[in-house]
Structures are given as C-alpha cells and as structure tokens.
ZADRENMI-835429 format. One record per residue: x, y, z of N, C-alpha, C in turn; residue in one letter. Coordinates in steps of 0.02 Angstrom, whole numbers, plus 50000, padded with zeros to 5 digits. Each point is the difference from the previous one (the first is absolute). Last residue first. Layout:
BEGIN
{{X, Y, Z}, {X, Y, Z}, {X, Y, Z}, 'A'};
...
***
This chain:
BEGIN
{{49740, 49382, 49805}, {50035, 49965, 49932}, {50046, 49953, 50019}, 'K'};
{{49872, 50163, 50156}, {49956, 49914, 49979}, {50029, 49976, 49933}, 'N'};
{{50087, 50209, 50117}, {50019, 49938, 50035}, {49960, 49943, 49975}, 'E'};
{{49979, 50189, 49875}, {50068, 49977, 49997}, {50000, 49945, 50054}, 'D'};
{{49801, 50115, 49998}, {50010, 49968, 49931}, {50069, 49964, 49999}, 'A'};
{{49943, 50141, 50183}, {49983, 49934, 49998}, {50004, 49952, 49946}, 'P'};
{{50163, 50198, 50067}, {49935, 50010, 49957}, {49977, 49918, 50009}, 'K'};
{{50141, 50169, 50176}, {50021, 49946, 49959}, {49929, 50005, 49960}, 'F'};
{{50158, 50125, 50197}, {49962, 50015, 49952}, {50005, 49928, 49964}, 'H'};
{{50071, 50074, 50278}, {50021, 49965, 49935}, {49935, 50007, 49947}, 'N'};
{{50121, 50076, 50262}, {49964, 50012, 49945}, {50009, 49957, 49937}, 'L'};
{{50065, 50075, 50288}, {49994, 49954, 49951}, {49956, 50012, 49953}, 'L'};
{{50040, 50139, 50163}, {50057, 49958, 50017}, {49992, 49949, 49965}, 'N'};
{{49898, 50261, 50033}, {49998, 49934, 49948}, {50057, 49962, 50037}, 'V'};
{{49887, 50193, 50164}, {50050, 49988, 49939}, {49984, 49945, 49972}, 'T'};
{{49879, 50178, 50174}, {49987, 49936, 49967}, {50047, 50005, 49949}, 'W'};
{{50044, 50130, 50241}, {49975, 50017, 49930}, {49994, 49932, 49962}, 'D'};
{{50039, 50090, 50263}, {50013, 49964, 49971}, {49971, 50013, 49923}, 'G'};
{{50055, 50091, 50254}, {49949, 50025, 49938}, {50034, 49959, 49949}, 'E'};
{{50035, 49943, 50258}, {50025, 50012, 49937}, {49951, 50002, 49959}, 'V'};
{{49963, 49962, 50224}, {50045, 50065, 50006}, {50019, 50012, 49929}, 'G'};
{{49916, 49759, 50060}, {49995, 50053, 50027}, {50040, 50050, 50001}, 'K'};
{{49981, 49831, 49809}, {50022, 50022, 50052}, {49991, 50058, 50037}, 'T'};
{{49961, 49886, 49772}, {49934, 50038, 50053}, {50023, 49993, 50079}, 'F'};
{{50084, 49984, 49712}, {50019, 49996, 50074}, {49944, 50036, 50046}, 'E'};
{{49970, 49882, 49742}, {50005, 50064, 50025}, {50026, 49987, 50079}, 'R'};
{{49981, 49891, 49725}, {50013, 49997, 50071}, {50001, 50067, 50031}, 'I'};
{{49893, 49849, 49756}, {50019, 50076, 50042}, {50012, 49953, 50073}, 'F'};
{{50007, 49888, 49757}, {49991, 49995, 50050}, {50030, 50063, 50044}, 'R'};
{{49901, 49908, 49736}, {50037, 50052, 50048}, {49983, 49984, 50070}, 'Y'};
{{49943, 49898, 49733}, {50006, 49998, 50080}, {50048, 50036, 50037}, 'N'};
{{49863, 49993, 49741}, {50048, 50003, 50026}, {49991, 49986, 50086}, 'C'};
{{49904, 49965, 49729}, {49993, 49981, 50071}, {50063, 50022, 50039}, 'I'};
{{49865, 50034, 49722}, {50064, 49999, 50050}, {49987, 49993, 50081}, 'S'};
{{49894, 49999, 49721}, {49997, 49987, 50073}, {50057, 50000, 50022}, 'I'};
{{49977, 50014, 49766}, {49985, 50077, 50035}, {49995, 49986, 50080}, 'R'};
{{50024, 49825, 49844}, {50056, 50036, 50002}, {50001, 50068, 50021}, 'Q'};
{{49800, 49859, 49972}, {50050, 49965, 50033}, {50069, 50046, 50014}, 'Q'};
{{49792, 50048, 49856}, {50007, 50037, 50072}, {50068, 49968, 50043}, 'Y'};
{{49930, 49935, 49776}, {50017, 50076, 49998}, {50005, 50023, 50063}, 'E'};
{{49955, 49760, 49998}, {50073, 50027, 49968}, {49992, 50082, 50003}, 'P'};
{{49850, 49880, 50161}, {49982, 50016, 49928}, {50080, 50031, 49980}, 'L'};
{{49931, 49899, 50222}, {49996, 49938, 49938}, {50005, 50044, 49930}, 'M'};
{{49974, 50123, 50199}, {50059, 49975, 50011}, {50023, 49932, 49938}, 'G'};
{{49786, 50141, 50027}, {50070, 50028, 49964}, {50062, 49968, 50000}, 'M'};
{{49746, 49975, 50070}, {50045, 49941, 49988}, {50061, 50033, 49955}, 'N'};
{{49827, 50137, 50086}, {50023, 49970, 50037}, {50048, 49935, 49998}, 'L'};
{{49992, 50231, 49847}, {49951, 49939, 50014}, {50028, 49967, 50061}, 'P'};
{{50033, 50264, 49978}, {50024, 49928, 49970}, {49954, 49953, 50027}, 'P'};
{{49908, 50247, 49961}, {50037, 49958, 50046}, {50022, 49946, 49952}, 'E'};
{{49944, 50277, 49938}, {49995, 49924, 49981}, {50024, 49956, 50069}, 'E'};
{{49971, 50249, 49952}, {49942, 49964, 50019}, {49996, 49921, 49993}, 'G'};
{{50180, 50188, 49958}, {49959, 49980, 49954}, {49937, 49970, 50013}, 'R'};
{{50163, 50030, 50177}, {49990, 50065, 49970}, {49942, 50006, 49938}, 'S'};
{{50092, 49784, 50080}, {49936, 50033, 50042}, {49982, 50059, 49985}, 'R'};
{{50199, 49911, 49893}, {49946, 49956, 49987}, {49925, 50045, 50033}, 'M'};
{{50221, 50058, 50053}, {49964, 50052, 49951}, {49937, 49958, 49961}, 'N'};
{{50112, 49914, 50202}, {49971, 50059, 50005}, {49959, 50036, 49951}, 'A'};
{{50117, 49801, 49975}, {49932, 49989, 50014}, {49978, 50051, 50024}, 'L'};
{{50219, 49939, 49912}, {49968, 50037, 49958}, {49929, 50010, 50031}, 'G'};
{{50141, 49799, 50072}, {50047, 50073, 49969}, {49939, 50022, 49951}, 'K'};
{{49953, 49869, 50240}, {49994, 49989, 49927}, {50019, 50069, 49960}, 'L'};
{{50049, 49844, 50253}, {49981, 50063, 49960}, {50002, 49996, 49922}, 'S'};
{{50003, 49898, 50291}, {50001, 49978, 49933}, {49978, 50062, 49945}, 'H'};
{{50130, 49944, 50261}, {49964, 50044, 49951}, {49993, 49973, 49926}, 'Y'};
{{50063, 49955, 50295}, {49994, 49970, 49932}, {49955, 50039, 49951}, 'V'};
{{50167, 49991, 50256}, {49939, 50035, 49952}, {50011, 49976, 49949}, 'M'};
{{50078, 49977, 50251}, {50002, 49965, 49944}, {49960, 50025, 49950}, 'T'};
{{50102, 50105, 50256}, {49929, 49961, 49945}, {50019, 49999, 49930}, 'I'};
{{50118, 50016, 50277}, {50003, 49992, 49926}, {49940, 49974, 49962}, 'E'};
{{50111, 50136, 50249}, {49937, 49988, 49971}, {50018, 49983, 49913}, 'V'};
{{50149, 50013, 50265}, {49977, 50026, 49928}, {49937, 49967, 49974}, 'F'};
{{50159, 50069, 50244}, {49943, 49973, 49969}, {49989, 50014, 49931}, 'R'};
{{50204, 49982, 50213}, {49981, 50030, 49934}, {49923, 49959, 49972}, 'K'};
{{50117, 50032, 50251}, {49974, 49951, 49957}, {49983, 50053, 49953}, 'Q'};
{{50200, 50043, 50170}, {49940, 50022, 49985}, {49967, 49956, 49941}, 'E'};
{{50236, 49987, 50076}, {49959, 50009, 50060}, {49929, 50009, 49980}, 'A'};
{{50141, 49865, 49828}, {50012, 50041, 50047}, {49964, 50022, 50049}, 'G'};
{{49898, 49830, 49826}, {50074, 50027, 49997}, {50010, 50063, 50041}, 'E'};
{{49782, 49880, 49940}, {50037, 50012, 50066}, {50059, 50009, 50002}, 'E'};
{{49792, 50014, 49815}, {50061, 49988, 50008}, {50024, 50016, 50065}, 'N'};
{{49769, 49936, 49860}, {50030, 50013, 50068}, {50077, 50002, 49995}, 'F'};
{{49777, 50008, 49810}, {50080, 49970, 50017}, {50018, 50047, 50075}, 'I'};
{{49757, 49923, 49831}, {50030, 50038, 50058}, {50059, 49975, 50027}, 'I'};
{{49846, 49981, 49767}, {50058, 49980, 50032}, {49998, 50043, 50051}, 'G'};
{{49829, 49940, 49795}, {50015, 50066, 50040}, {50043, 49946, 50053}, 'I'};
{{49908, 49955, 49738}, {50024, 49978, 50042}, {50024, 50070, 50056}, 'Q'};
{{49880, 50015, 49791}, {50012, 49923, 49993}, {50014, 49965, 50079}, 'Y'};
{{49880, 50233, 49906}, {50048, 49987, 50031}, {49998, 49913, 50000}, 'P'};
{{49890, 50127, 49780}, {49990, 49974, 50074}, {50056, 49995, 50038}, 'F'};
{{49886, 50091, 49744}, {50061, 49998, 50037}, {49964, 49971, 50069}, 'S'};
{{49931, 50066, 49716}, {49978, 49944, 50059}, {50074, 50019, 50045}, 'F'};
{{49987, 50122, 49814}, {49921, 49981, 50003}, {49996, 49965, 50048}, 'Y'};
{{50173, 50188, 49898}, {49993, 49944, 50060}, {49927, 49993, 50000}, 'I'};
{{50088, 50182, 49882}, {49996, 49945, 49953}, {50007, 49924, 50056}, 'D'};
{{50007, 50237, 50073}, {49930, 49978, 49973}, {49999, 49952, 49949}, 'D'};
{{50197, 50056, 50110}, {49963, 49993, 50045}, {49928, 49995, 49964}, 'T'};
{{50214, 49940, 49875}, {49971, 50064, 50020}, {49947, 49978, 50033}, 'D'};
{{50260, 49896, 49945}, {49912, 49997, 50006}, {49965, 50053, 50026}, 'I'};
{{50262, 49887, 49877}, {49961, 50066, 50018}, {49917, 49998, 50023}, 'S'};
{{50171, 49824, 49891}, {49986, 50013, 50077}, {49964, 50052, 50020}, 'I'};
{{50054, 49953, 49775}, {49954, 49960, 50016}, {49988, 49999, 50082}, 'Q'};
{{50179, 50123, 49886}, {49933, 50025, 49980}, {49955, 49979, 50024}, 'E'};
{{50204, 49875, 50000}, {49979, 50067, 50059}, {49935, 50028, 49990}, 'R'};
{{50061, 49859, 49832}, {49984, 49963, 50061}, {50008, 50045, 50052}, 'Q'};
{{50059, 50089, 49788}, {49938, 49977, 50006}, {49972, 49964, 50056}, 'S'};
{{50238, 50074, 49975}, {49953, 50052, 50016}, {49922, 49982, 50003}, 'M'};
{{50162, 49806, 50077}, {49987, 50047, 49937}, {49968, 50051, 50026}, 'S'};
{{50134, 49856, 50185}, {49943, 50010, 49959}, {50002, 50042, 49942}, 'M'};
{{50169, 49950, 50173}, {49974, 49937, 49954}, {49963, 49988, 49965}, 'L'};
{{50059, 50184, 50163}, {50049, 49977, 49951}, {49985, 49948, 49942}, 'S'};
{{49850, 50032, 50204}, {49991, 50057, 49935}, {50051, 49988, 49929}, 'L'};
{{50033, 49870, 50203}, {49948, 49973, 49975}, {49988, 50043, 49934}, 'A'};
{{50145, 50063, 50159}, {50031, 49939, 49940}, {49947, 49981, 49975}, 'K'};
{{49929, 50179, 50157}, {50056, 50021, 49941}, {50026, 49937, 49964}, 'Q'};
{{49876, 49939, 50178}, {49966, 50039, 49949}, {50038, 50025, 49941}, 'L'};
{{50106, 49905, 50189}, {49985, 49944, 49955}, {49950, 50036, 49948}, 'S'};
{{50087, 50141, 50164}, {50063, 49973, 49955}, {49966, 49946, 49966}, 'S'};
{{49856, 50090, 50155}, {50040, 50059, 49943}, {50038, 49955, 49951}, 'I'};
{{49887, 49921, 50209}, {49994, 49974, 49948}, {50027, 50037, 49932}, 'I'};
{{50042, 50056, 50244}, {50024, 49920, 49980}, {49971, 49971, 49940}, 'D'};
{{49918, 50218, 50091}, {50076, 50013, 49972}, {50036, 49932, 49969}, 'N'};
{{49734, 50059, 50016}, {50053, 49993, 50054}, {50065, 49985, 49952}, 'T'};
{{49799, 50147, 49895}, {50005, 49939, 50022}, {50081, 49988, 50045}, 'V'};
{{49903, 50220, 49966}, {49946, 49962, 49983}, {49994, 49916, 50005}, 'L'};
{{50182, 50160, 50064}, {49956, 50012, 50046}, {49921, 49980, 49974}, 'N'};
{{50171, 50012, 49802}, {50013, 50000, 50077}, {49960, 50027, 50045}, 'E'};
{{49990, 49983, 49749}, {49969, 49951, 50046}, {50020, 50001, 50067}, 'L'};
{{50079, 50120, 49821}, {49937, 50037, 50029}, {49967, 49940, 50044}, 'S'};
{{50208, 49951, 49870}, {50014, 50039, 50076}, {49935, 50034, 50033}, 'K'};
{{50007, 49854, 49795}, {49999, 49978, 50059}, {50011, 50046, 50052}, 'I'};
{{49903, 49989, 49754}, {50018, 50056, 50049}, {49999, 49979, 50071}, 'D'};
{{49929, 49895, 49773}, {50065, 49992, 50015}, {50037, 50044, 50070}, 'G'};
{{49774, 49985, 49880}, {50052, 50046, 49988}, {50072, 49985, 50009}, 'E'};
{{49813, 49863, 50070}, {50000, 49997, 49928}, {50054, 50069, 49973}, 'A'};
{{49971, 49975, 50229}, {50040, 49939, 49982}, {49990, 50006, 49915}, 'L'};
{{49875, 50171, 50110}, {50089, 49998, 50011}, {50029, 49953, 49976}, 'K'};
{{49776, 49977, 49994}, {50015, 50049, 49945}, {50062, 50015, 50023}, 'R'};
{{49909, 49863, 50155}, {50015, 49959, 49943}, {50018, 50047, 49946}, 'S'};
{{49955, 50096, 50199}, {50073, 49947, 49998}, {49992, 49966, 49930}, 'I'};
{{49825, 50148, 50043}, {50068, 50032, 50007}, {50052, 49962, 49987}, 'V'};
{{49783, 49886, 50023}, {50000, 50049, 49917}, {50072, 50016, 49997}, 'E'};
{{49951, 49906, 50211}, {50014, 49950, 49931}, {49997, 50036, 49958}, 'V'};
{{49918, 50107, 50174}, {50085, 49986, 50012}, {50013, 49956, 49934}, 'A'};
{{49784, 50053, 50022}, {50051, 50071, 49990}, {50046, 49976, 49981}, 'K'};
{{49866, 49837, 50094}, {49995, 50006, 49918}, {50040, 50059, 49983}, 'K'};
{{49970, 49963, 50231}, {50045, 49960, 49967}, {50005, 50001, 49916}, 'S'};
{{49837, 50101, 50138}, {50049, 50049, 50003}, {50069, 49959, 49978}, 'A'};
{{49780, 49880, 50002}, {50005, 50067, 49965}, {50058, 50050, 49997}, 'N'};
{{49985, 49815, 50151}, {49996, 49969, 49940}, {50004, 50063, 49958}, 'V'};
{{49987, 50044, 50218}, {50060, 49998, 49985}, {50009, 49974, 49923}, 'F'};
{{49787, 50052, 50100}, {50041, 50061, 49981}, {50062, 49974, 49972}, 'D'};
{{49877, 49811, 50085}, {49980, 50038, 49938}, {50039, 50061, 49967}, 'A'};
{{50038, 49917, 50205}, {50027, 49955, 49958}, {49968, 50017, 49940}, 'L'};
{{50060, 50155, 50220}, {49939, 49971, 49977}, {50025, 49953, 49917}, 'S'};
{{50083, 50148, 50256}, {50005, 49953, 49953}, {49953, 49980, 49960}, 'F'};
{{50033, 50145, 50198}, {49976, 50024, 49949}, {50015, 49957, 49927}, 'E'};
{{50077, 49966, 50204}, {49940, 50005, 50017}, {49968, 50021, 49944}, 'R'};
{{50208, 49843, 50038}, {50006, 50042, 49971}, {49915, 50037, 50015}, 'D'};
{{50094, 49828, 50122}, {50067, 50031, 49973}, {49984, 50061, 49960}, 'L'};
{{49844, 49857, 50128}, {50057, 50003, 50040}, {50057, 50023, 49972}, 'Y'};
{{49763, 49988, 49918}, {49990, 50011, 50066}, {50074, 50002, 50034}, 'P'};
{{50004, 49949, 49749}, {49957, 50073, 50017}, {50004, 50008, 50080}, 'K'};
{{50105, 49810, 49930}, {50033, 50063, 49970}, {49965, 50050, 50024}, 'I'};
{{49902, 49785, 50061}, {50090, 50004, 50026}, {50006, 50072, 49980}, 'I'};
{{49789, 49933, 49937}, {49991, 49973, 50075}, {50079, 50015, 50019}, 'F'};
{{49912, 50042, 49768}, {49975, 50039, 50044}, {49991, 49977, 50072}, 'N'};
{{50171, 49922, 49837}, {49991, 50071, 49982}, {49934, 50022, 50049}, 'A'};
{{50050, 49774, 50012}, {50063, 50041, 50007}, {49988, 50087, 49996}, 'L'};
{{49832, 49829, 49943}, {49997, 49993, 50075}, {50076, 50053, 50017}, 'I'};
{{49939, 49966, 49760}, {49946, 50048, 50040}, {50023, 50007, 50062}, 'F'};
{{50134, 49850, 49882}, {50009, 50074, 49996}, {49960, 50047, 50021}, 'N'};
{{49960, 49757, 50011}, {50054, 50037, 50056}, {50023, 50068, 49974}, 'R'};
{{49853, 49902, 49853}, {49965, 50013, 50060}, {50047, 50016, 50054}, 'I'};
{{50077, 49984, 49783}, {49962, 50049, 50010}, {49960, 50003, 50071}, 'S'};
{{50142, 49803, 49944}, {50033, 50078, 50017}, {49972, 50039, 50005}, 'K'};
{{49880, 49807, 49952}, {50028, 50001, 50055}, {50043, 50056, 50022}, 'I'};
{{49910, 49974, 49778}, {49956, 50000, 50049}, {50020, 50006, 50052}, 'L'};
{{50155, 50097, 49816}, {49985, 49923, 50029}, {49936, 50018, 50037}, 'S'};
{{50081, 50132, 49760}, {49977, 49991, 50084}, {49996, 49938, 50009}, 'P'};
{{50136, 50034, 49766}, {49936, 50009, 50027}, {49983, 49983, 50084}, 'W'};
{{50211, 50035, 49866}, {49949, 50017, 49956}, {49929, 50010, 50022}, 'I'};
{{50300, 49972, 50053}, {49924, 49998, 50032}, {49951, 50037, 49953}, 'V'};
{{50275, 49877, 50013}, {49948, 50052, 49963}, {49939, 49991, 50031}, 'I'};
{{50257, 49979, 50113}, {49934, 49965, 49985}, {49957, 50047, 49950}, 'P'};
{{50273, 50021, 49999}, {49947, 50027, 50037}, {49919, 49968, 49974}, 'Q'};
{{50251, 49993, 49899}, {49977, 49940, 50065}, {49951, 50041, 50039}, 'D'};
{{50099, 50202, 49867}, {50007, 49925, 49985}, {49975, 49972, 50072}, 'P'};
{{49940, 50240, 49922}, {50033, 49963, 50059}, {49983, 49925, 49980}, 'L'};
{{49945, 50112, 49837}, {50023, 50073, 50029}, {50039, 49966, 50059}, 'L'};
{{49953, 49838, 49776}, {49971, 50021, 50065}, {50038, 50055, 50028}, 'P'};
{{50004, 49979, 49738}, {50026, 49967, 50058}, {49968, 50005, 50056}, 'P'};
{{49864, 50034, 49769}, {50054, 50041, 50031}, {50023, 49965, 50073}, 'F'};
{{49897, 49930, 49753}, {49988, 49986, 50067}, {50052, 50041, 50036}, 'K'};
{{49979, 49971, 49758}, {49988, 50083, 50027}, {49974, 49971, 50082}, 'N'};
{{50174, 49853, 49808}, {49934, 50003, 50037}, {49989, 50088, 50039}, 'S'};
{{50110, 49914, 49752}, {50018, 50024, 50084}, {49930, 50003, 50021}, 'P'};
{{50005, 49843, 49796}, {50012, 50083, 50012}, {50008, 49986, 50063}, 'P'};
{{50098, 49785, 49896}, {49938, 50031, 50016}, {50007, 50070, 50015}, 'N'};
{{50146, 49810, 49935}, {50012, 50056, 49957}, {49909, 50020, 50025}, 'S'};
{{50120, 49798, 50049}, {50008, 50072, 50057}, {49985, 50042, 49965}, 'N'};
{{49994, 49792, 49890}, {49942, 50005, 50045}, {50010, 50062, 50058}, 'E'};
{{50088, 50033, 49744}, {50023, 49937, 50049}, {49950, 50014, 50048}, 'N'};
{{50059, 50063, 49724}, {49983, 50009, 50068}, {50017, 49953, 50050}, 'S'};
{{50132, 50141, 49811}, {49979, 49943, 50017}, {49964, 50004, 50060}, 'F'};
{{50079, 50187, 49908}, {49945, 49969, 49951}, {49971, 49940, 50031}, 'Y'};
{{50176, 50171, 50094}, {49951, 49952, 50032}, {49948, 49978, 49969}, 'R'};
{{50188, 50159, 49943}, {49940, 50020, 50015}, {49953, 49946, 50026}, 'N'};
{{50215, 49949, 49951}, {50006, 50053, 50063}, {49917, 50032, 50006}, 'N'};
{{50038, 49828, 49839}, {50006, 49982, 50055}, {49993, 50040, 50049}, 'I'};
{{50012, 50075, 49790}, {49928, 49949, 50002}, {49995, 49965, 50074}, 'F'};
{{50199, 50103, 49916}, {49962, 50063, 50016}, {49923, 49962, 50015}, 'N'};
{{50166, 49867, 49929}, {50030, 50014, 50061}, {49941, 50072, 50028}, 'Q'};
{{49974, 49897, 49780}, {49987, 49956, 50048}, {50004, 50027, 50072}, 'E'};
{{50082, 50144, 49824}, {49929, 49990, 50005}, {49972, 49940, 50059}, 'V'};
{{50223, 50025, 49949}, {49982, 50053, 50038}, {49936, 49996, 50004}, 'N'};
{{50087, 49823, 49880}, {50022, 49997, 50057}, {49975, 50060, 50041}, 'N'};
{{49966, 49983, 49773}, {49966, 49959, 50036}, {50002, 50002, 50077}, 'K'};
{{50147, 50146, 49844}, {49934, 50010, 50021}, {49942, 49959, 50031}, 'L'};
{{50218, 49924, 49938}, {50006, 50056, 50055}, {49934, 50018, 50027}, 'T'};
{{50023, 49845, 49828}, {50011, 49973, 50062}, {49992, 50057, 50054}, 'P'};
{{49976, 50072, 49771}, {49937, 49946, 50019}, {50022, 49984, 50060}, 'S'};
{{50127, 50212, 49945}, {50013, 49942, 49967}, {49929, 49954, 50027}, 'S'};
{{49987, 50283, 49988}, {50039, 49941, 50048}, {49996, 49935, 49941}, 'L'};
{{50000, 50288, 49951}, {49958, 49932, 50003}, {50045, 49942, 50033}, 'T'};
{{49991, 50257, 50076}, {50039, 49952, 49962}, {49962, 49936, 49992}, 'T'};
{{49945, 50281, 50040}, {50005, 49926, 50032}, {50021, 49938, 49937}, 'Y'};
{{50002, 50263, 49981}, {50057, 49970, 50040}, {49993, 49919, 50029}, 'G'};
{{49860, 50134, 49845}, {49996, 50030, 50051}, {50059, 49976, 50065}, 'N'};
{{49930, 49829, 49804}, {49984, 50075, 49997}, {50005, 50031, 50077}, 'K'};
{{50037, 49756, 49943}, {50056, 50063, 50015}, {49975, 50066, 49993}, 'K'};
{{49856, 49799, 50104}, {50016, 50035, 49928}, {50062, 50047, 50005}, 'F'};
{{49836, 49783, 50120}, {50040, 50049, 50003}, {50034, 50018, 49947}, 'F'};
{{49795, 49859, 50030}, {50030, 50027, 50060}, {50046, 50052, 50020}, 'F'};
{{49909, 49862, 49799}, {49963, 50067, 50019}, {50017, 50018, 50053}, 'Q'};
{{50064, 49820, 49830}, {50054, 50056, 50029}, {49953, 50060, 50021}, 'Q'};
{{49941, 49784, 49913}, {49973, 50042, 49968}, {50038, 50063, 50032}, 'N'};
{{50039, 49772, 50066}, {49998, 49999, 49940}, {49971, 50072, 49955}, 'K'};
{{50022, 49979, 50252}, {50066, 49992, 49956}, {50004, 50000, 49941}, 'V'};
{{49797, 50015, 50103}, {50032, 50063, 50012}, {50065, 49986, 49963}, 'A'};
{{49857, 49827, 50006}, {49979, 50044, 49948}, {50030, 50076, 50024}, 'R'};
{{50064, 49815, 50149}, {50003, 49980, 49921}, {49979, 50053, 49954}, 'K'};
{{49946, 50034, 50233}, {50076, 50011, 49972}, {50008, 49978, 49929}, 'L'};
{{49788, 49968, 50086}, {50021, 50074, 50000}, {50082, 50014, 49968}, 'I'};
{{49922, 49776, 50063}, {49962, 50012, 49940}, {50017, 50068, 49965}, 'L'};
{{50065, 49921, 50221}, {50042, 49989, 49939}, {49974, 50011, 49933}, 'N'};
{{49870, 50058, 50190}, {50081, 50033, 50009}, {50032, 49985, 49939}, 'L'};
{{49794, 49875, 50042}, {49993, 50058, 49972}, {50054, 50061, 49993}, 'N'};
{{50017, 49788, 50120}, {49989, 49988, 49924}, {49990, 50065, 49956}, 'S'};
{{50034, 50010, 50235}, {50051, 49986, 49979}, {49995, 50000, 49923}, 'Y'};
{{49798, 50010, 50119}, {50039, 50063, 50006}, {50071, 50008, 49962}, 'N'};
{{49870, 49791, 50045}, {49972, 50042, 49956}, {50031, 50064, 49992}, 'R'};
{{50079, 49881, 50168}, {50017, 49959, 49940}, {49973, 50032, 49935}, 'L'};
{{49940, 50078, 50219}, {50059, 49998, 49986}, {50032, 49978, 49923}, 'N'};
{{49755, 49964, 50095}, {50023, 50068, 49976}, {50087, 50005, 49984}, 'R'};
{{49933, 49791, 50078}, {49993, 49998, 49930}, {49999, 50075, 49977}, 'Y'};
{{50059, 49940, 50217}, {50058, 49986, 49950}, {49966, 49994, 49939}, 'I'};
{{49860, 50078, 50161}, {50056, 50040, 50010}, {50056, 49977, 49951}, 'V'};
{{49813, 49862, 50048}, {49984, 50070, 49960}, {50052, 50035, 49986}, 'N'};
{{50011, 49806, 50134}, {50021, 49983, 49926}, {49978, 50065, 49952}, 'A'};
{{50107, 50049, 50242}, {49948, 49953, 49981}, {50001, 49999, 49933}, 'S'};
{{50202, 50018, 50182}, {49964, 50022, 49952}, {49937, 49970, 49968}, 'M'};
***
C-alpha cells in the first residue's frame, strides 16, 4: 500500500472519530421519537464504525472505477491493425491468378471488400443485441458458444460499442488470403479464407452529413480515441467443384486501440 493511500486512510479515520465524538456528545444520531431508541455511546460508535467500513470509506489501491474495456469475443486470437506489404502482394497474386481463373471467374477482391462491410454491420448489430440465434449461417457453428460466453461477460454499455455502421468505416483492407485444400475422403475439398480489418469511427456518418471531416490525427485526440474501434473478421467459403458455398465468418474480434495502448 502506498504512502498516499495510508495517509488518506489515517485522515479518514481521524475525521470519523471527530464525527463520532460530536454525535455522541450531542445525541444527534438517534432519537426516541417515532420509535427510534437512543443508543449508548459504545453501541453507537460500533454501529457507525461498521457502517463506515461496509460502505468502503477506507481507500485502497484496488478502488479504481470499473474498466469499460470489453473482453475479446474470441480469446487468444492475434490482433491485426495495419496491412502487411508482403501479404498484400501475395493477396493480389492469389486473388487474380489463382482464385479468379481457377475457382471463381466472377470473383473480385474489391467487390468482396465492399460486400463484407455489410456483413460486419449485420453481425455486429446482432452481437450488440445479444441475438445469437440470428447468427446461424452468418458465422460458423464452432464459434457460437465462445461468442455467447463473451457476451455474457459484457455490460450493456460494452455490447453497444460492438455495433458497427457501414458508413462509420473509414478504412478497411484484406489482411490475408488463404487457400485450403482438404484431401479427406474421395474428393478434394477447396476453401478460401480472407481475413479483413476494419477501422471505424462512431458517429462518422453523422459528421459527414453535416459536412464535417475528422482530423487526420484523430487517433491522438482524446475526444476521438474512445470512438475509434477496429474489428478483425475472417471469412471462409467452400469452392469445391459442384458445391455452391456462401461466405461465412469463422473468426472475429472487436477492440479499441486506446485500450490496447494502456
């Protein structure tokens, strides 16, 4: 315990004794009127001291305000904030020279990025509402229980911060593209995974509707820091011949850079 904490405790206890002495002397705490009985000095002192302790007038080093930082939706997952030059080059090669000619001739990475923002909006709102059942076919079954557990640990305020509006996203990029070949069984299955990163500013759409733009250094300004959030979503789709697969999410996380820097 620090010297400042000890000093505050001693000062509080001195103030308590002074109040008790005055109260006992003037008999101001309890009255016989309306059924309240005047107590003797020792009993009065004990009762007030116990109330003083129960209400935690004594300060300690752990008496900090509760953190508004929300726990990760899927623990033990790496956090991605910025793109990688090497991965970006590899992503371009995979998207244009592997996926498009061999797996899906209509595939466009730019179109995927734009469509994925809407998926983030829908999924994040369902999470904020605690509507896990509506996430079926949007996220893979293996992460449902983990998401439900994480949401149960969050306050309403924390859950509200998860919701992302598409128009509040000011920066997004595909961090990594992966092609998976599963040779189990008679037929080889093929999957594509795309990990996306989204930067959003709460209320950005409203600002722009008023003709305002946030400053370029908003990440350094306290009035913007708690409104900035980043989310990582990993999408997967099966491209096995004869299978009409849909994009679903098998990994996701939301966090605030301001919390990570503390």
